[in-house]
N, C-alpha and C positions, 0 to 999 in steps of 0.2 A: 247758276251758282246755289250750292249747297249749305245749308246754314244748321249744325247741329248742335243739340245742347244736353246734357247729361243730368237730369235732377233728380236730386235727393228729395223725396217729399213721401209724406207719412200718407197711406192710405185712408181716403175719403169715403166713407160709406153713406154720407148725409144724416136724414135723421131719422134713420131707420133704427128702431129701439129693439127689432127683435133680431138685429146683426149679433154674430155671436161675441163675447167679450174678446176672445184670443184675436180676432179679427181689426174689432176697433183698433186693438193697438199693437196692430201687426207693425214690425220695423220696416225703416226707409228702406226703398228699392230702388237702384237706378234705371232710370228710365232712357231710353235712346231712339230720338226720334229724329227724324230726317227728311227736311222739304224743301221743295225747288222753287225759284221763283225766276223770272226773267229781269235780266237787269235795264232795260228799256222802259219799263213799266214805270208809269211815274209814280211819284213816292206818295199820292195821295189816296192812292189805289188799294182797296181792302181786301181782302180774300171773305166771301160769304161762308160761314160757319153754320154748319145744322144749329137750329133754335132746339135747347134743351131747355124742358120746363123745370122749373124748380118742383120739388115735391111739396105737395099739399094735398088738401083732405082729399079730395077728388080725383086727383093725379096718379099715375101710376109711379109705386117706387122706381129709384132707379137704382140699379145693380151696381157693385164693385165693379166691373169691368167698365160701364158706361161712364161711370166717375173718371176713372183715371184716362179714360179715352179723351172726353171733355178737357180735361187737365193739359194731357199733351199735347191737344192740338192749339190751345190759347198758349202756351208755352212755347210751341215753334214759333207761330206768327209775331209774338212777341219779339223773339229772336231776329227772324227773318225781317221784320221793320227796322229794328237797333242796327242792324249789320248795314243795311241800303242806306242808313242816315250817317253813318260814319264813312262813308265809301264817296270820294269826291267825284264831279262830274266828269273831268278827264279819265278818270279812271271808268266811272259808269259806260262811256261811250266804249271803250277798247274791250269791256268785259264780257264774254260769250258765258253765256248759260251751259253747265254742263249736265250731263245726264245726272239723273236724281239717283239716288242708290236707294235701291229696292231692298235690299237685306241689310240690317245693322248688326251687328257683334257686340251683344250686351256686356257690360263691363261690372263684373262686382267685386268686391272688396270685403274681407273677411272682418276690419275695422276700420274704422274712421279713421283716416290720417289726413293732418291739417298740410296746408302749404307748409308752414312754421317747420312743422314735423319733417317732410321732406328734405326741405332746405336745410334741416340740421344733419339729418342724417347720410346727405352727401356731402357734407362738407366737413363733418368731422373724422371721416378716415382719413381726409387729406391732412388736416391740422395735425391728427396722430401720427400719421406717417413724416411730417417734416418734423414736429416733436421727439420720435423714435430717431430718425437719422441726424438732429442736432444731439440728442443725447448720446446717440453711438459715436459722432465726431468727438465730443466732449470727454467720453470715455477712454476713446484711442488717442486723445492729446497726454489725456493725464496718465495713462498707463506708457506710455513714450518717456515721458518725462521723468515718470517714477523710474523709470528702468534706466533713464539716462543717468540722474542721481543716483542708482544703486551702486552701476558701475563706476562713475565717479568717486563713491564714498570706497568701492573694493579697490578701486587704485591707487587712492590715497592710502587706505590701510596696507597694500602690497608694498608702497613704498615706505612708508614709516615701519612697517617691520623689517623691510630689507635694510633699512638705513640703521634700526636699531640692532640688528644682528652684525653689520659692519663696525658699529660703535664698541659692542663688545667682545668683538675680535679685538679690534684694534687694543681696545683695555686688557684683553688676556697676553694680548703678546706683549703690552708693554710691562706686563706684572711678570710673564717669564723674563723677558730682560732684565727686569730689576732685581729677579729672584735671581739669577746667570750671576748681575754684576755682583749681588750680595755674595752669593757664595763664593765667586772670584775673590772678592776683597777678605773673606774669612780666611782663605785657603793663602791667601797672602800674608794676613797676620799672623795664621800659626805656621807658616814658614819662618817669617821673619821672629816670631816669638821663640821657635826653635833653634835657630841659627842663634839667636841673642843666648839662648838659656846653654847651648853648646859652647859660646864664646866663653858666657861667665865661668862656664865649668873649668874650661881650660884655663882661662885668667885665675879661676881660684887653686887650681892644681898649680899653676905657675907660681901663683903668690906663697904658697904654701910651703912649695918645693925652694923658691926665694927665701924664706922665713925657716925653714930647716937649714938652708946651708948656711946661713947667718947666726943662728943659735946650738944651740945644745938642748936637746927636751929630755931630759932625765926621767921623764915618766915611762917614755916607749912610745910605740905608734899608736896606741890607744886601741888597738883590736880586743882587749879585755872587757873595754867599757859596755859594749853591746850596742855601738850607735848605726845609724844607720851611714853610707858609702858618704854622703856629703855633710853631714854632721862628723864625720871621723876626720874629713879633709878638713875643715874646720879648726877641729883640736890641734892636729898635728900642727897649723899655723898658729893658733894660740900659746900652744905648749914651746916651740921654737920661739916665738916673739918675745916671752916671757918665761923664761925659764929658771926664775923664782921662785915659781909655784911649783908644787910638789904634790897635790893631794887635788885628786879631779872626781867629779861624779857624773854618772852615764845613767844607763838603764836601771831601773825597779821596775817591781811588778807593782803597777798602777793605772789607772785610768787616764793620766793626764800625760802630755808630751815627754817625760822620763818614761812611761810605759810605753811610748810608739818608738823611742832609741833616737827621738830627735831633739833633746834638751839634754845640757852639758854645766855641770855646776863647777864652778872655780872658786875654790875654796880660798880666799882673801879679805883682808880687812883693810880701812884705812883709804889714804889717798894711793894706794898702789891699786886697790881694787877700781877706784874710778879710772885711772889710766886704762886700764883691760876696757871696763865698759864705754869710753869714749871711742876706743880703737875699733869695737867692736861695731860700735855707731856707724864712722865714718868708712869701713869696710862692708857693708851691711850689703850692699850691691855684688859685692864679690864674692860673698860666702852665702848670700842668699838667707839673710838673719831679719827673722820675724818679729820678735820685741827681744829686750834687754832689761833685767830687772836688778837692782841693786839699792840697798839701805832704803826700802820700802818707796822705791819710785819706779816707774817703767816708763822704757819709750818704746812704741809700735812702728813698725813701717807703714800702717794703715792712716797714720799722722804724721810723718816724716819731721815736719818742720816744728811740733808741738813741744820736742824735747823732749825731759825727763818730767813725768806729772806724778803726784804722789798717790798713793794707794792708801786703802783702809788698811787697818790694825788689824794684824791675822793673830798677835797676842805674844810671839815669843822672838828670840832674835833671829833664829835660824827660818822661822815662818815668814819674816819681813825682811830677809836677806841682808843683814846686818852683817854677816860671817862670809858672804860667797856672793859672786856673780854670776846669776843664771843667764843663759844663751839659748832660744829656739833656733834651728836650724830648720829653716822650709824643706 
């Protein structure tokens, strides 16, 4: 059996005061020694080592090589003895001695490394690799979750945009339909108004013809009054209905209804004037009467139910319409 032990021991130079200081403090060096022993040897057997005398006054001083050799032999013997004691009897009987290793390969280290340091150096890369793999897995899971969340949010946004577009289109269609219906209603109202106006005009013409046929207008057709066609129809009906009136007023150069040819002044006083005024109100729809003034009171088509209401005093009989009935035709 071969026992080998690497010793890290400082150089020993004995008590030689003449040794150089660099040699006395030399760094540790690994020593590889090989020792052979027979397994059947009794444990009490010892090896006889050469006696090396301690340096003294009368002895020869030991050299550095001799000291190193002595320490190597002692260490090898101690290692062999301990190894033999640890091996059991049954194992000792089956152990065969091997040839001694005659050549040892020295092991040198640039720096001292402890066993704890070696274990840390070996275990740290493994722990770091596990931590890196775990971190990578967590990062991949987080990235996948983030991508899924982003995709879901994008899909929700697209659906919301599509719904908003559909709602906007529906609102535009509803608005277009409402506009079309409103336009159709306006056109129908205009058509009805036109038809009603035409009917009113025809009725007024027919009524004027009836009035003219039933009475005699001594003033003539009223073409010299400068009236609009609608106002001239109303004049002819009034003249035929009330033949006792012989004096009328029509257009004059002014900025009011007379200047527009829409106003007629029926020159009369007293209760006869009220008869004409009330007849005009009763037939306002037929002749398109806007308003009637007589004896400082006015009736307007904008408030037909109010009847005749008082006006402000304009300062004279004519200005306050006490000597004639004023009527404006639309």
